[in-house]
C-alpha positions, 0 to 999 in steps of 0.5 A, spaced: 714 799 910 711 805 906 712 804 898 714 810 894 710 812 888 713 809 882 715 815 877 710 819 874 705 816 878 703 823 881 697 826 878 699 832 873 697 839 876 693 843 871 696 850 875 702 849 879 702 856 880 701 858 888 697 864 888 692 868 883 689 866 877 692 864 870 692 869 865 689 866 858 691 871 853 691 866 847 686 868 842 682 862 844 680 857 847 678 864 851 676 865 859 670 861 861 665 866 865 663 863 872 656 864 870 657 859 864 662 854 868 656 854 873 651 852 868 655 847 865 656 844 872 648 842 872 646 835 872 645 832 865 638 831 863 635 826 858 636 829 851 630 826 849 625 829 854 621 835 854 626 839 858 631 838 853 627 840 847 625 847 850 632 848 852 635 846 844 629 851 842 631 857 846 638 856 844 637 856 837 632 862 837 638 866 841 643 864 836 640 867 830 641 874 832 648 872 834 649 870 827 644 875 824 640 870 820 633 868 821 635 861 817 637 854 820 643 854 824 646 846 825 650 845 831 655 839 832 658 836 838 665 837 834 671 842 834 671 848 828 674 843 824 668 839 824 664 845 822 669 846 816 668 839 814 660 839 814 660 846 810 663 842 804 660 835 804 653 838 805 654 842 799 659 839 794 661 833 790 667 830 788 672 833 783 668 840 784 673 846 784 673 851 789 676 858 790 680 860 796 685 865 799 692 864 803 690 869 808 694 865 814 694 858 817 687 857 818 685 858 811 691 853 809 688 848 814 681 849 811 684 848 804 688 841 806 681 839 809 678 840 802 683 837 798 683 831 802 675 830 801 677 830 793 675 837 792 680 841 787 682 848 790 685 854 787 689 857 792 690 864 791 697 866 794 698 871 800 703 874 804 699 872 811 699 880 813 693 882 808 686 879 808 682 877 802 682 882 796 675 883 793 678 886 787 682 879 786 676 875 788 672 879 782 678 878 777 678 870 778 670 869 778 670 874 771 675 869 768 671 863 770 666 864 764 664 856 765 662 857 772 667 852 774 668 854 781 662 851 786 664 855 792 668 861 794 671 860 801 674 865 806 676 866 813 673 872 816 678 873 822 684 869 821 686 867 828 694 866 826 695 873 823 690 878 826 687 880 819 680 881 818 677 880 811 672 885 808 666 880 807 661 885 805 666 887 799 667 880 797 660 879 797 659 885 792 665 883 788 661 876 787 655 879 785 658 884 780 660 878 776 653 874 777 657 868 779 653 863 782 658 860 786 656 858 794 660 863 799 662 860 805 665 864 811 669 861 817 667 866 823 671 861 828 675 867 831 670 873 830 663 871 831 660 874 837 666 879 837 666 882 831 660 885 827 658 879 822 651 879 818 650 872 815 644 874 812 645 881 810 652 879 807 649 874 803 653 868 806 651 861 804 655 857 809 657 860 816 662 856 820 663 857 827 666 854 834 664 855 841 671 856 844 672 864 842 667 869 842 661 865 845 666 864 851 665 856 852 670 851 852 671 847 845 666 842 843 661 845 839 661 848 832 656 851 828 653 851 820 649 857 819 646 856 812 642 859 807 636 857 802 641 856 797 646 852 801 640 847 803 638 847 795 645 845 794 645 840 799 640 836 795 644 834 790 651 834 793 655 827 793 660 828 798 659 822 803 656 825 809 653 821 815 654 825 822 654 831 818 648 831 814 644 838 815 637 835 813 636 830 819 639 835 824 634 841 822 628 836 821 629 834 829 631 841 831 624 843 830 622 839 836 628 841 840 632 834 839 638 832 835 639 825 831 646 823 835 647 824 842 648 832 843 653 835 848 648 836 853 652 840 859 656 844 853 649 846 851 647 848 858 653 853 858 651 856 851 644 857 853 648 862 859 653 865 854 647 867 849 644 870 855 650 874 857 651 876 850 644 879 849 644 882 856 650 886 854 647 887 847 651 885 841 653 892 838 656 893 845 660 887 845 663 889 838 664 896 841 668 893 847 672 888 842 674 894 838 676 899 844 680 893 847 683 892 840 685 899 839 688 900 846 692 894 845 695 896 838 697 903 841 701 899 846 705 895 841 706 902 837 708 905 844 713 899 845 716 901 838 714 894 835 710 892 829 703 890 828 703 884 823 696 886 820 698 891 814 692 895 813 688 898 818 681 897 815 683 889 816 685 890 824 682 885 828 678 886 834 679 879 837 687 879 837 693 882 835 699 879 832 706 882 834 712 881 830 718 880 834 725 884 832 730 880 828 734 876 832 729 874 837 725 868 838 717 870 840 717 863 843 722 864 847 719 870 850 712 867 850 716 861 855 719 867 859 712 870 860 709 864 862 714 862 867 715 869 870 708 872 870 703 866 869 700 868 862 699 865 856 700 868 849 698 866 843 704 862 839 706 864 831 703 858 827 706 855 821 710 860 817 710 865 823 713 860 828 718 864 832 716 870 829 710 873 832 706 872 839 699 874 839 695 877 844 688 875 845 683 880 847 676 877 846 670 874 849 669 874 857 674 880 857 674 887 861 679 894 861 683 891 867 684 884 864 687 888 858 691 892 863 694 886 866 695 883 860 699 889 857 703 890 863 705 882 863 707 883 856 711 889 857 715 886 863 716 880 859 719 884 853 724 887 859 726 881 862 727 877 855 731 883 853 727 884 847 729 891 844 723 896 845 721 903 848 717 904 854 710 907 854 706 902 851 702 901 857 701 909 858 698 909 851 693 904 852 691 907 859 690 914 855 685 910 850 682 906 856 681 912 860 677 916 855 669 916 856 666 910 854 661 910 848 654 910 849 651 904 852 646 901 847 640 898 849 639 891 847 635 890 841 628 888 842 629 881 839 635 880 843 633 881 850 632 875 854 625 873 856 
């Protein structure tokens, strides 16, 4: 006599839909290219052997032009939150004051982490629709005659809002004051999607993660560090062990890590970097900006409002869209998922239920964007959200324009 399976014994199905590919249009984790998935699927090798040492050294060299630096890049088996913590514990001491700005949910989370570590955070309020104001940075540092602030911390691309802060202008504001504070920047949803220049823009610690523009699953994170940051790390007194830069930088010279690395994710990173350099980073940035502009034209065509107020701060990675009054963004997202098998980003924190987010970053092309925007327009109709027709046509007209000239990859970016 057959025995029935107990309740809940059957395996959970990751994709219950019968055909076609799921559209993952959240702003990260993003779609992972088949090339990267095949690389991750390779047999694991000895992380103390010579083959692994060569792999690590190639990865670290290929990462430098992505961050646009010639300095060290420390890689962790961790999420972006780990890289946040590493940036702080390697450079600061208990009770140090830092200057931060409320640009959205992730700036708020970084603040909370800093406070849990024993730092004193001056958190400048914001409206979640604007980036960091360089003039306000300058004013705050001018007031700090005693140089109490040890670091200025900013999120380059706020993933919860689709707002990109103007990092070069913030650097110039810091320089005008002559303030010695370290400059730390979160690039988790901008690296390899939006132009970012660690060295040229005078950033001391750049924080990044694997699951967005680098086209990998979550699980790797990074600190690109300046000489000034390394000097600060020699005197910092916040406790650190796993997050120590010095041990990792020293072992990386031979291609190894102090702790067991995420070997198969590093295979994937090696392949993802090859893809980025084959396309050429200027072309990667142009592709993201083109898709972002097409998305914004669609949103305006629907008669909806883009959350970001300032066109100079529009994100190339994602677009956050405000729902009309009386309509729940999460109910709309659920309807789109159920009917069209497409995931859109939820509203986070104080934006919960008020916005949905369209990710257009990473492994992404014109037809994928067209499918995404069609799914949004169909979803708006089926959910009864008041909007105009014509958003798709506005996007298509932009995408149908002649492509910008494809630029060859720079010599230092070519894959050898």
